[in-house]
N, C-alpha and C positions, 0 to 999 in steps of 0.2 A: 504493500500500500504506500501511496505517496506520503512523503513527510512534509507536505505543504499544508499550511494553516491559513485559511482565508478569513479575514475580519471585514465585515461590511459596515461602514460608517466610521468616520474618523473623529467623532466627538470624544468627550472625556472617557467614556467607557471603552470605546473602540481603541483609543490610544493605549489605555491600560492593558487591555487584553493582548494587543499586539506586542507590547513590551514583555509580558511574561511568556508569551508563546515563543518569541525570538530568543529570549533568555534561556528557554528550555530546549533549544536546538532546532525548532521548526523553521522552515523557510516561510516567511509570512508575506502574504499579499494583502495590503491594506487598501480597501476599495472606498473611494470617496469621489462623488460627482463634482463637488465644489472645489475648484483648484486652490482657492485661498485657504479653505479649511484643510485641504490635504497638505499644503505646504506648512501650515501652522502645526499640524500633527507631527510631521517629520521633525520640525524644530523642537517641539515638546519632547519627543522621544530622545533626541540628541541631548537635550538638557538633562533629562532624567538619567541617562547613562553617565553623563559627565558628573552629575551629582553623586551617583553611586560610587564612582571612582574616587571622587574627592573625599567621600566619607569613609573610604577604605573597605567598602562592602563588595567591591568588584575590581578585578585587575583591569588595567587599561586595555590589554590585549583582548580580554573577554568581552569588554564593552564594545570594542571596535568590531569584533566578530559578530556580535549580536546586531549592531547597526547595519552591517552588510547583509544580514539575513532578511531585512525588511525592504519590500518593494512597494511603492505607492502606485496604484493603478486607478484610472478614472472610470472604469466600467467593468462589470462582470464579464463583458464580452472579451476582455483581455486576459481572463483567467482560464487556464487549461482545465480540462475535465479531470475528475476523480481526485480531488484533493483529499487529504486525510480528514480534515475538519473544516467546516464552514460555520461561523458564528455571526449572526446578524446583530448589530448593535445600533440600529437606527432609532429615531424617536418613538416614544411609547404610544403609537397609534395603530389600531388594528388594521386598517386598510393599507397603510404603508408597509407594515411588517408582512402582511400576507402577500403583497405584490413582490417584495424583495425575496421572500422565502420560496415562492413559486419559481422565480428566475434562478435562484441558487440551486434548487432541486434539480434543474436540468444539468448541473455539473456532475451529478451522481457522486456526491461526497460520501466518504465512509461514515461520517457523523454530521448531522445537520442540527444546529442548535440555535435557539433564540435567547438573547440576553434579557428578554422581557422580565419585568419585576412584578407584573400583576395580571397580564392578559392570559386567559386560559390557553393551554397548549392545544386543546382540542379545536379551539377556534382558529388557531394559527395553522394547524396541520390539515384542516379541512381543504380538500381539493388537491393536496399534494400527491404526486404519483406513488410515493413510498412513505406514507405517514409513519410506518413502523421504524423508520430511520431517524425520526425527528423527536427532539425533546427540549426541555428548557435547560439552559446553562446560564444561571444567574450569578454573575460575578458582582463583587462589591468594591466600592470606591474608597481609597485608591487601590486599584487591583494589585499593584506590586506589594502592598503592605497588608492587605486583608487576606487571611488564610482561608476564609469560607468560600465554598462554591456550592450553591444550591442547585441540585439536579432535580428537575421537575419531570415526572414520568406521566405522559399522557395515556389515555385509554388505549390508543393504538400502538404505543411504543413497545417494541420488541424487547424481551429480556436481554438479548445480546447487545442491543443498543445501549441499554443502561450499563452493562458491563464495559462497553467501549468507553462510555462517558467517565466511568470511574477510573479507567486506565489513563485517560487523558488528564483527569484531575490530578492523579498521582504524578504524572510527568510534569505538570505545571507547578507542582509543589503545593497544591491546594488540599484542604481538609474538607471533604464533601459531606453533605447530607442528601438523602433521597426523600422527596416528598411527593405526595399524590397531587395530581392536577386539580387546582381549585383557585379561584381568583385571589391574588395576593399571596398564594402559597403559604409558607410559614413565616418568612422574614418580613415581607412587605405588610402583611396583614397585621402583624404585631408592631412593627416599627412605625408604620404610618399612623396607626391609632395613637401612639404616644406623641408623634410629631404634631398631629392635628390638635390634640388637646393642649400641647404646649403653646401653639399659635393662638388658640382661644384664650389661654391665660394671659398672653401678652396683650391681646385685644381688650381683655377685661381689666387690665391694669393690676393684675395680681402681683407681679414682680417684673423686673427688667429681664430681657432675654438672657443677659449674662448670669443673673442670679438663678433663673430657672434652670439654665444649663449646669451651673455649679451644683445645684441641688441633686441632679442626677449623677454628676461625676463623683461628687464626694459622698453623697448619701447612698447611692446604688452601685457605685464603682463602674459606671459606664465610661468608656474611654473618651467619649465625646458627647456633649449634651445634644438633645433632640433638635434644637434650633440651629446650632452650628452644623449639625449633620444635614439639616434641610438646606442650608446654604451650600454645603459641599456637593450634595446630590443635585441641587438645582430646584428652585421653587416651582418652575414650570413642570419639571418631571414629577415632583410631589403632587402637583395639582392634577396632572393627567392620571396618576395612579389613584388618587382619591376619587376622581370621577368614575373610574372603572370599578372600584370597590363599592362605591355608593350604588351603582347599578346592580351589583351582585348582592349586597348585604343590607342596603337601606341607609337611612339617614344618619346612622352612627358614624358613617364615613363621609358625611357631607362636608365639602371644603369650606373652611371658615371664610367669611367675607374678606378678612384681612389678607389671606393668602391670594384670593382672586384679585384684590386691588393691587397688591405688590407685583404680581405677574403682569397685570395690565400696564403697570407703570414701568416695566422693564427691570424691576428689582429682582433678579433671578438668583442672587447669591454670589458665590465665588466667581463664577464665569463672567458675570457682568460687573463685578467690583462692589456690589452693594446688595444686601439682603437684610437679614437681622443684624448683621455686622457689616463693616466696611472691609474690603479686601484690596491689598496693594501688592502687585507682583506675586499673587497667589498666597499671600500671608494675611492672616486675620489681624485687623487693627482695632 
């Protein structure tokens, strides 16, 4: 089987997935239609490897070899058939993901995964020629630092596909969990519930964003508070997930008006420079 790993979408998650795949020896093809976003992704990858070298976590030769294993392409038409793995990491919209996955399925990959954090795998696999080869591969941001990989098994997913995904997780250095297909799976369903309640608390004036986050970091030993995490994930992403979960589970996942207002104002968190915190050069201020 090919040792090629295709990542579709060069946003925050796509860049992270490409980084760990290249670092694990795969030849990575990073697919991005937008030339500016693609070039920004290549720059971000280079900076990440340079930082790893500067911090002593990676030898310079290893970093350079990993850089050389990444190829930026503008379309799936430029990708040869039968890659080992294809993971789509495009925005959290059902119609977009289904279109991308149907095109990707024509490549006949050994494993076809979606990085969706909330959309049911059954909905994404519907209409695919081989739904038994598809499942959810939900990575966490930042991908290079987060050990968890949530493997989401759809109703049509074959047992050997799950085994293949577990083997890929091991090669990528991830610690996987396997969950049944349901909107929000295990992680988003719990994490978004906490994040939405934290946003409501800010809106109600219960405490500042910083103090709400401190409560969870110091009181519950979370590595990052729910509002900082929302900034890191992206407020727009959290809003899309909340809408999906509301459709599945009702108003307990209704997006707070504050979240909708901030997204409408372009306050998307770390990637826009402002959310519940201000961000400068990727650092919280």
